[in-house]
C-alpha positions in Angstrom: 0.1 -0.1 -0.1 2.9 2.4 -0.2 2.0 3.6 -3.4 -1.4 4.2 -2.4 -0.8 8.0 -1.9 0.5 8.2 -5.6 -2.5 6.5 -6.9 -5.1 8.7 -5.1 -3.3 11.7 -6.5 -3.5 10.6 -10.2 -7.1 9.8 -9.5 -7.8 13.1 -7.7 -6.0 15.1 -10.6 -7.9 13.5 -13.3 -11.2 13.8 -11.5 -10.6 17.6 -10.7 -9.6 18.7 -14.1 -12.4 16.7 -15.7 -15.1 17.9 -13.4 -14.2 21.6 -13.5 -14.0 21.6 -17.1 -17.3 19.9 -17.2 -18.9 22.3 -14.7 -17.3 25.4 -16.5 -18.9 24.2 -20.0 -22.0 23.1 -18.6 -22.5 26.7 -17.1 -21.1 28.8 -19.6 -21.8 27.4 -23.1 -25.1 26.4 -25.1 -25.3 23.1 -26.6 -23.3 23.2 -30.1 -21.4 26.3 -29.0 -17.8 26.2 -29.7 -14.7 28.1 -29.9 -11.0 27.5 -31.0 -8.4 26.2 -28.8 -5.3 28.8 -29.0 -6.6 29.8 -32.2 -6.2 26.8 -34.1 -8.5 25.7 -36.9 -8.3 22.1 -36.0 -9.0 22.2 -32.4 -12.1 23.4 -30.6 -14.0 23.1 -27.1 -17.3 22.4 -28.6 -20.3 21.8 -26.0 -22.3 18.4 -26.6 -23.9 16.1 -24.2 -24.5 12.4 -24.6 -26.6 9.7 -22.8 -24.2 7.0 -24.0 -20.5 5.7 -23.7 -17.1 7.5 -24.5 -17.3 9.3 -27.7 -20.9 9.5 -27.8 -21.7 5.9 -28.6 -24.8 4.6 -26.7 -26.8 1.3 -26.2 -30.0 1.6 -28.6 -32.5 0.2 -25.9 -35.5 1.6 -24.1 -33.4 1.1 -21.0 -30.1 1.9 -22.5 -29.0 4.7 -20.3 -30.0 2.8 -16.9 -28.0 -0.4 -18.3 -25.2 1.9 -19.2 -24.9 3.9 -15.8 -25.2 0.3 -14.0 -22.4 -0.9 -16.0 -20.2 1.7 -15.0 -21.1 1.4 -11.4 -20.1 -2.3 -11.8 -16.9 -1.3 -13.5 -16.2 1.0 -10.7 -16.3 -1.9 -8.3 -14.5 -4.3 -10.4 -11.6 -1.5 -10.9 -11.6 -0.9 -7.4 -10.8 -4.7 -6.5 -8.3 -4.7 -9.4 -6.5 -2.1 -8.0 -6.4 -3.3 -4.5 -5.1 -6.6 -5.4 -2.4 -5.0 -7.8 -1.4 -2.8 -4.8 -1.2 -6.0 -2.4 0.8 -7.9 -5.1 3.5 -5.1 -5.4 2.7 -4.4 -8.8 4.8 -1.8 -10.7 4.0 1.8 -10.5 3.5 1.8 -14.1 1.0 -1.0 -14.2 -0.8 0.9 -11.2 -1.0 4.0 -13.1 -2.5 2.8 -16.0 -5.4 1.2 -13.9 -5.7 4.5 -11.9 -6.0 6.3 -15.2 -8.8 3.8 -16.2 -10.6 4.0 -12.8 -10.7 7.9 -12.9 -12.0 8.1 -16.2 -14.9 5.7 -15.4 -15.5 7.6 -12.2 -15.6 10.8 -13.9 -18.3 9.7 -16.4 -20.3 8.0 -13.7 -20.5 11.1 -11.7 -22.2 12.9 -14.8 -24.5 9.9 -15.2 -25.4 9.9 -11.4 -25.6 13.4 -10.2 -25.7 15.9 -13.3 -29.5 15.5 -13.9 -29.9 16.2 -10.2 -27.8 19.4 -9.8 -28.2 21.1 -13.1 -31.2 22.4 -15.2 -31.4 21.2 -19.0 -28.8 22.9 -21.3 -30.9 24.8 -23.9 -29.9 24.9 -27.5 -30.7 28.4 -28.0 -31.0 31.5 -25.7 -28.9 30.5 -22.1 -26.9 28.2 -20.1 -27.6 25.5 -17.6 -27.9 26.4 -14.2 -26.2 24.9 -11.2 -28.5 23.9 -8.6 -31.7 25.3 -9.9 -34.5 26.1 -7.7 -37.0 24.0 -9.8 -34.8 21.1 -9.6 -32.4 19.0 -11.9 -33.4 17.9 -15.5 -33.2 14.0 -15.0 -33.3 11.5 -12.0 -30.4 9.7 -10.6 -28.5 7.4 -13.1 -30.3 9.3 -16.1 -27.6 12.5 -16.2 -26.1 13.4 -19.6 -22.2 13.2 -19.9 -20.6 16.6 -20.9 -18.3 16.4 -23.9 -16.1 19.2 -24.9 -13.1 18.3 -27.0 -13.4 18.2 -30.8 -10.3 17.8 -33.2 -11.5 17.9 -36.9 -7.8 17.5 -37.9 -8.5 16.3 -41.5 -11.4 16.9 -43.9 -11.5 15.3 -47.2 -13.5 13.1 -49.5 -13.0 9.1 -49.8 -11.8 8.1 -53.3 -14.5 7.3 -55.7 -13.2 3.8 -56.0 -13.8 2.6 -52.6 -17.0 0.6 -52.0 -19.9 1.8 -49.9 -18.2 5.1 -48.8 -16.6 6.4 -52.1 -17.1 10.3 -52.7 -18.6 10.8 -49.2 -17.2 13.2 -47.1 -14.4 12.2 -44.6 -13.6 13.9 -41.3 -11.0 12.9 -38.9 -11.2 13.1 -35.8 -15.0 13.1 -35.6 -16.0 12.3 -32.0 -16.5 14.7 -29.2 -14.9 13.5 -25.8 -14.0 14.7 -22.4 -11.0 14.2 -20.1 -12.6 11.0 -18.4 -12.7 9.7 -22.0 -9.0 10.5 -22.8 -8.0 9.1 -19.7 -9.5 5.9 -20.3 -8.0 5.5 -23.7 -4.7 6.6 -22.5 -4.8 3.9 -19.7 -6.0 1.2 -21.9 -3.2 2.2 -24.7 -0.3 2.2 -22.1 -1.6 -1.1 -20.8 -1.6 -2.7 -24.3 1.8 -1.1 -25.1 3.8 -1.9 -22.2 2.1 -4.4 -19.8 0.4 -6.9 -22.3 1.8 -9.7 -19.8 -0.6 -8.7 -17.3 -3.3 -10.5 -19.6 -1.1 -13.5 -19.6 -0.1 -14.3 -16.2 -1.6 -14.0 -12.7 -0.6 -10.9 -12.0 -2.8 -9.6 -9.3 -2.2 -12.5 -6.8 -1.1 -11.2 -3.3 2.4 -11.4 -2.4 1.7 -13.5 0.6 0.0 -16.1 -1.4 2.8 -16.2 -3.9 5.2 -16.7 -1.3 2.9 -19.6 0.3 3.0 -21.3 -3.1 6.5 -20.9 -4.0 6.0 -18.5 -6.7 8.7 -15.6 -6.9 7.6 -11.7 -6.4 5.9 -10.6 -9.7 7.7 -8.1 -11.7 5.5 -6.0 -14.2 7.0 -5.6 -17.5 
């Protein structure tokens, strides 16, 4: 548990930046409003909300939002268990950081789903911005809040070659999804995990140190 303060610091920083930016956007911008980042033509703060997963994906079902929120809560419980077991197993700081980033990102978005519908008024498309702690109450119940997204990077805008099947001649835009700090934290954590810690998925990396000693296994070393 010696690395617990560092892991908590990573989680706190991600949550602080994520929630601070979301609250500012929610209370200062209308849906669809945008402005360039540092004057760039390919990077924008562009306010959208979504009821789904990262990058605006969603479950197309009547209770899709509820299912997704419950899934996120389950993921938080599972990631808490994984982090606890990794710290018990004396896993490397890098591996712990990967899971801390994934945990913080998941927690950042579940905060939106659980609380934002209760503490914010709805964001209108025209004529005003949302209010924090409105007198009339929030726009949705528990687990039905919308996730706030704001980073939009349309770096390349072109047209698919005419010879390509299905999409030939259609407009092409990279990068189209709008995302937030929590989404980025999850993505970075997963990418680093796959690049540098693939062995985590092929060995018993979270067996506690005392259990390994009892079974004669050496203390694990994460690559």
